[in-house]
N, C-alpha and C positions, 0 to 999 in steps of 0.2 A: 748515604754511607760511601765513604770513598773506598777503593781498593783495598788499602791497607787495613782499614776497620774490618772489612769483609772478610780478610784472610785471618785476621785476628780471631773473629767469631768462630770461622770454621776451625782454626786451629784448637780452640776451647772445646768445640763440639767433638772432634776426633780425639783429644786427650781423655774427655770424659768417657767416650766410647770404649777407648783402649783399657781405660781403667776398669771398666765394667766387664771386659772380656778377658782380659790378660791372665786375671786371676783364676779362670776357670781351667781345669785340667784338659788337656788334649785327649783324644782318642788313644793315642799311643801311650800317654801317661797312664790312662786308666787301664789298658790293657797289661802295661807292665807290672803296675801295682796289684792287680788281679793274679798274674801269674806268680808274683812274689808271694801274696797271700795264700795261694793255694800250696805253694811249696812248703811255707811256714806250717800251715795246717797239716800237711802230710807228715812232717818231721814231728810236729807235736803229737800226732796219733801214733806214731812209731814209738816215742818215748813212753806215752801213757801205757802202751801195751808192754813194755819193757820194765815198767815201775812194779816194786814190789806191792804184794797184795795188802790190803787193809786190815788193821787189827783193832780189836776193840779195848785193847790195853791202855792205860794212861801213859804219860809221858816216859820215855826211855831215861834210863839214870846213865848211859854211857853212849859216847859218840860212835862207839863200833857198832851198836845195835842197828839193825835194818827195819825195826819195827816203826810203822807211821800209823797215823789215824786218819779217819775218813772224813769226819765232821767234828765240830767243836759246839759249844754253846754260845750263843749271842746275847751280849749284855750291853745295854744302852745306858749313855750319860747324857745330860742335856742342860742347856741354860735357856735364856729367853730367845735367842737366835738359832741355836743348833742342837740337833739330835744326832749323836754319834753312836754307831752300833760297831761293837768290837766282838771279835771272835775268838774263842780260845785256842782254837787251832791256829798257832803261830803267834797268838797273842796279837792279832792283827786288826787294822781298820777295815771294817766290813762294809759300812754304808754311811753315807752323810746326807743328812736332811736338812734344809733351810727353811725354817718355820715362818719365816715373814713374807715368803714368796711362794708362789705357785707356777706349776708347768702350764703349757697352753692346755685348754679344757678338753681337747678332744684325745689327748693322751696322757692326762695328768695321772700322776701315782696317788691312789688314794690314801695312802698310809698317813694318818695325821693331817693328811690334806696338805702337806708340805711339798716343796720342790725336791727331787731326789736327784743328787749329782751323779751317784752310783749307789749300787745296793749289794748284798752279800753275794758274792760270786763274780762281781765286776771289777774287784781290785784285790791288791795285796801289797804290803809292806813287810818284807822279809830281811832278816840278816843272813848274810853268807859268811860264816865263821870258819877260818883256816885253824887246822890242828895238825900236830905230827902225823896223824893218820888220816889225814884228808879233810874234806870240807862237810860243814854242818849247814843245812838249809832250814832255818826256824820254820818255814812254813808247813814243813811235814810233820811237827811235833806239837803235841798238847801242852799248853801252858795252864798253871793252876792261877785261878782268880784268888788273889790273897787279901785284896782289899777292894771294897767296891762303896762309893756313895752316890749322890745323884749327879755329882760333876766330875768324878774321879774313879779311875779303875787301876788296879796294880797288878800286872801278871808276873808270874816265874815259872822258869824252866830249869831243871837240875840236869847237869851233865856231868861227866867225870872230870871234866876240864874246868868246871865252875858252875856257878849259877847265873842265868840271863834274866834281869829284871827288866820289865818294860812298864813304864807309867804314863797314862794317858790323864791329862787334867783340863777341863774346859776353864777359860776365863771368862770375861765379859765379853760380849759380842761375838766376833767371828773367830776368835782365836782358840786354838787347841795346842796345849804343850805336850810334847812327846819327850821322854828320856829313857835313855837306856844305859843300864849299869851292868858291869861285869863283877860278879862278887866271888871272892875266893878264887881268883884266877889261877889256875894251875896248868893249863895248856893251850888256851886259845891265844893265836898270834893275832893280836888286835892291829899291828900295822897292815894286814892284809884283809881287814874286814872291809865288806861292802854293804850297803843298803839298796836292796832293789825295791823299787816303788813303781807300781803299775796300776792303771785304771782305765776302764771303759766308760766314758761319760754317756749318760743316757741323754736322748733328745728331749728338749724342754719347750722348744719355741715353735711357733706356727710355721715361720719362715725357715724351714729345715735346711735348705742348701745353703743359705747364707750363714746359719749357724755352724753347719760343717765346714764352710769354705774358710771361715777364719779362725778355726780351732787349730792349736799347735802347742808345742812345747816352747816356752821362752826360759832363758836362764841369764843371770846377770852376773858377768865375769868381774872380777876384782879390779882390773886395769881397763879393759876395752868396754864396759858396760853391757847393755842388753844386746843378746843375740838370740835367733830363734830358728827352728826348722821351718821347713816349707808347710805352708797353708794348703796346698793343692795337691800334694801327692806323698805317699809313704817316703820316709827319709831318716837316715840315723846322723849322729854328728858325735864327734868327740871333743871333750874339754880341751882347749888350748890354753887356759889359765884356771887358777882355783875360782870356784864358783860360789856366790854369796847367797843365791836363792834360786830356786826352780818353780817355774809354774806351769801347771797343766790348765791351759786357757781354752775357753769356748766363747761364744759370741757375748754373752751376757753375765757368766760365772766363772770363777777360776778356784783352783786349789793350789795354794803356794807354800812351799816347804823352804823354811829358813832355818839353817843350822846356826848355833852359837858360834862354832868355828866353822870357816868355809870349808866345802868340800874340795879336797885336793884334786888337783887336775889328772894325775895319774890314775888311771881305773875309772874315770867318770865319764859316762857317755849317755847318749839319748837316743831314742827312736819313736818316730810316731807312724802309725798305721792306719792307713785308709781302709774301710770297710765297702769294697766293691761289690757290685750286683752279683747276687747269689751268696754272699755272705749271710750266715744266719742273724748277724746283727746289724744288717746294711739299712734297716728301717726303724730300728729301735735305739741305736747308739750312734754317737757321732765318729769318733774314732779310738783307736787304741793307743795310750800313751804308755811310755815304759823309760824310766831313769834308772841307771845303774851308778850308784855315787859312793865313792871311795869316803872313808869316816877318819876323821881326826879324833881319836880318844885322848881326854886328858884326865889323869887319875882314874883310868878304867871306866870313863863315863862320857857319853856324848849326849847333847840335848838339841832340841829343835823347836821350832813354832810352826804350826801349820795354819794357814789362813783359808778359809771356806767362805767365800762371800761374793758380793755382786761386784762387776767391773764398773762400779760408780766412781767416777773421778774424785769425788770428795772423800769417799769411804777409803779407798785405796791410799790416797795421800795422807790420812789420818792414821792408818795403820803403818806405813813406811814411806819414806819420801820417794824411793824409787819405783814402787809397785804401778803407779800410773803410767809407767814406760810401756806397759803390755798393751795399752789400749790403742786401737786402729785409728788414730787421730792423722795419719799420714806422717811424712817425714820432713826433715829441715823447716823451711819457711812455713809449710802448710801446718804442721804441728804447733808452731809457735802461734800461728793466728788463732788456732782452735783453743789452745790453752789460756793464753793470755788475753784473749779478745772474745772470741765466742762462747766459750765455756762460762767464764765469769758473768757476762751479760744475761745469758741463759739462765744461770742460777738465781741471779738477783730478781728476774721476772717470775720464776717459779716459787722462790722463797716469800715473795709478797702474795702468793695465793692466786696466781693467775693460772688459769686451765691451759694446759699443754697446747692446744690448738692456736689460742690466742697469744700464748708466749712466742709460738713460731712467727706469728703475723706480726707481732710487735718487733721481735728481734730482726726480721726481714726489713721492716720500717726503718730501723736503727742502722742497719748495714747500708741501706739505699741512700739514707741521708748522709751517711759519711763518705758515701761515693758520689755524692751529688756534684761536687765540682768536677770529677771525672767525667760524669755523665754530660755535664755541661760543655766541657771541653771536646768531647767527641761529637756532640751535635753541632756546635759551631764550626768544627773542622768540616763535617759533612756538607754542611751549607756552603762553606768557601769552596770547598772541592765541586760542588754542584755549580755554582757560579763560574768556576772557571772552566767547566766542562766545553762549552764552544769553543774556547780558545785552544784547549788541548786537542780537541778533534782538528782544528785548523792545523796544529803542528803535525798531527798524524798524517793528514792529508799531503802537507807540505814535504814531508821527509818519508816517504813510503818504504824506501829501500832500506835493506839492513846495513849496508856501509855508511848511512846517514844517521845511525842511531846516536853517535856521539854529539853530532850537531843538535839532533832533536832534545836530547838530554840536556844540554847546555842551555837551549832556549827555554825549556821547562823550568829549570832551575832559576833562570833569570825571571820567569813568569812568576814563580811562587815567591821570590824574594822579593820583588817589586809589589806584588800585592798583599804580602803579608800572610800568604796561606803556606801550609806545609803537608805534604802527604803522610809524614809521619805524626803529625798531630793527632790523628786518629787512631794510630796504631799503638802508641806509648800508653794512652789512656787504658786501652784494651788490655794491654799488658799488665797494667797496675791492677785492674780488676781480675785478672786471671787467677793468681794466688787464693784469692778470696773464694772465688767459685769452686776452686778444686778443694781448698780446705773444708768447705761445707759438705762437699760431695762426701768426704770421709767422717765428718762431724755425726750427721744424722744418723746414719746405720750404726754407728758406735755408740750413740747417746744412750746410755741406760735409762734416762729420764722418759724415753719414747716407749719403754718396754710395757705392753699390755695397756696402754693408754689410749682411749678412743677419741675420736673427734667426728663430727658429722656422721657419715656413713661408715668410715673406717673405725672398724673395731679395734685395732691395734696398730698404731703408727710406726712401730718398729718393723712391721710386716707391711705386706702388700695390701691395698684394699680392693674389694671386689663387690662390682655391682651385678654381675652374671657370672656364675659357675657353669662351665660347658658340660662338665662331666666326662670329659676327655681331653687329651693333651695336644696341642697344636706345637709342632717343632718350632724353636726359637721364641714363639709368643708366649705359650702357656696354656692353662686351663680355665682362665677365667679373664675378664675385663676389669682394668684398674681405671676408675675414673678420674682419679687425680693426675695419672700419667695422661690421658685424653686431655685433660684441662691444660696441662702443662705443654703439651704438644700444640695445642690449639693456640695459646696465647703466643708461642714461639713463631707459629706460622702466620699469625697476625702482625706480629712485630716484623717479621720478615717481609711481608707485604707492605706494610707502612713505610719501610726503608728501600722498597725495591727501586724507587726513582732515583735513589741516590748511588745506587751500586752502578758501576762502569762496566761495560762491556769489554770483553778481551782485545787487547790492543795488538797483539801477535797472532798469526795464524796458528792453530793447534792448541793455543792457551784454552783451559776450560772457563767455562761460563759460569762465574761465581753464583749468579742469579739462581741458576738451576741447581747448584749444589745447596746453596741455602734454603730452597724449597723441598729438597730431599730430605734434609737433616731432621725436620720436625716428625716425619714419617718414621725415620730410624729410631727416634725416640720412643715411640709407641712400643717397639719390639725390646729395647735393651732396658727400658724402665718398669715394664708391667710387672715384673717379680721382685722389684726393688722395694725399699722402704716408703711407705706412703708418706712419712714425715719428709723424706727428701723430695719426693715429687710435687708434695703439698708446698713446699718451700719454693722450689724453682718455678712452679706456677704463679705464687704471689709476687715472687722476685720479678718474673718478666711482666707480670700484669702492671706492676708498679713502674717498670722502665716504659712501658706505653704511655702511662699516665704522665709520668715526668717528660717524655719527648714531647706529648702534645701540648702541656703547659708551657714548656720552654718555647715552643714554635709560636703559640698563640699569645703570650703575655710578655716573654722575656727577649726574643731574638727577632727583630724585624728584618726579614731577609732583603727587603728592598732598600732599607737605611744601610744595612751591611754592604749591599752591592755598590752602593754610591760611595760609601766610605773606603772600600777596596779599590774602586776605580780613581778616587781622588790620590789615594795612596800611590797607586801605580804611576799616576801622572807625575806626582812630585819626585818619585824616585828616577823616573825617567828624566825629567828636567834637571835633577841634581844628582846625578850618578855617585856622587862622593859622599852623599849624606850616610848611606849606609856601605859599609865594606862588604865584598864578596866573602862568602864563607871560604874556610880552608878547604872544603870538599869541593866547592865549585872551582877553586883555583887549581887544584890537583886535577879536575876534570878538564879545564882548559889548557894545562900543560899535556894532558894526554892527547887531547885533539891535536895541539900543535906538533907533537912528535909523530903522531899518526899521519898528519899530512906531510910532514917532511918525508917520512918513510914511503909514501906513495909517490912523491915527487922523484925520489931516487930511484924508485923501481921503473917509472916511466922514461927515465933518461938512460 
């Protein structure tokens, strides 16, 4: 492996390492979030102490009443996919259960054995209505359940200014319609009405740190498209455009609110809250989501659709063409590779009944086959550079001084040109592979297909695999040993060893020895990947193993180094005898011009 190929590999390793570390909050960010949370909790306590005492009366009939109710009655509606719990206090959405999915076994909610996104007490959706006498917060008032079926519930609350009717109706699948009507409006200023939607999502996955790390609020703007708040720290944001829909997203499930008329930007804002250490929900819930959205009433009514479902690419696309933008498939080129290449191939394999572990293996084989010409080019380039190494060493010995660097570079360029070798021939193919490597780094942790799917000793490929639990936590490493990570690091070390003969030693004093760096990298992977998705480690293990096999096959059966050496020697001799056969490259011509000017400058200085 030539120097450029080695640098390319190191760059890939460093980028992957940065990807795995950069999204983790710093200690300063954690402390800042904790201070913010403590201040918010203190403020909330003060408000609670000042709040009026609860009354057992029913809904007030005038907005001037100070009477509030403490609790309401829970009513459930359901279809084949969802169980929705509604609270008559505020006529609010209280709990959401996904019947086709389960939480991780160690902390699964036993209610109906369904995955719980949030339960009563974790969420609210209230109207803040403006009147001439002040504001009405509907979460404080008891609504009457005026109609109820298995899939539909209608709530009403009467005020002096009019009647608020809220209708919840389940459709097929993961959709819940939500309609707000103002009947006999006598005093509500609807232009100033906002909808407060908040929820504290419960943890549902074994890999809790990753689930929390990628949880955030996403919102789709009418002109600029998708935007989102920080995934690593508490953050607030204000809408700069009208908002088409808002998503409360965690790693594998989301709640998406889509209004019929876009939320106006004025008055629309979002806030995501981290639960730091010491918070009562630090180990039971992911984060606190809050959205305040201005409403665009038409004929005294506003309508919405809620999606409660999996972050499955095909499912999200089937409900809305833009919902899949919330998936963490990377950005730009990386996302395109995942959406238009990796995901379709993976879907075809799974749709044909292939087990998840074997599907990953076949997907890896397909990707490696596609990259076979690149692998071939890299190997041939490394062989050529190894053949030229003695002559390159001679040039280094011939021009040891720094002031002769230009002459040395020119002669090296001539050597490369005459022999048909290029130091960039190994680097460019590596750069071609890099987008795929980085795309897959984002694909497997985000792929819903891996969730709770086991393979060999891994019980859940979306989480880490463990062959030994320590019972205590080791800083940076974790509390277990991941075998797929060890296998990945082992094959990477073997690949490095097989290529060590191709690595060049540093040409300049003080330059790092790339061989040492490449040997350190596999050991770094053990620490950074130990708590990552087992599916990702498994993919990299198979990918590196196939690279070793391909390299051996190319070397043994397709590229004869002795014949290549003779061919290069013949080409060099022909080019030396007929220098006009191949013109100098523009780069070499510029290099020669630079040397000529440098020599003239030195002569002038001597005079």
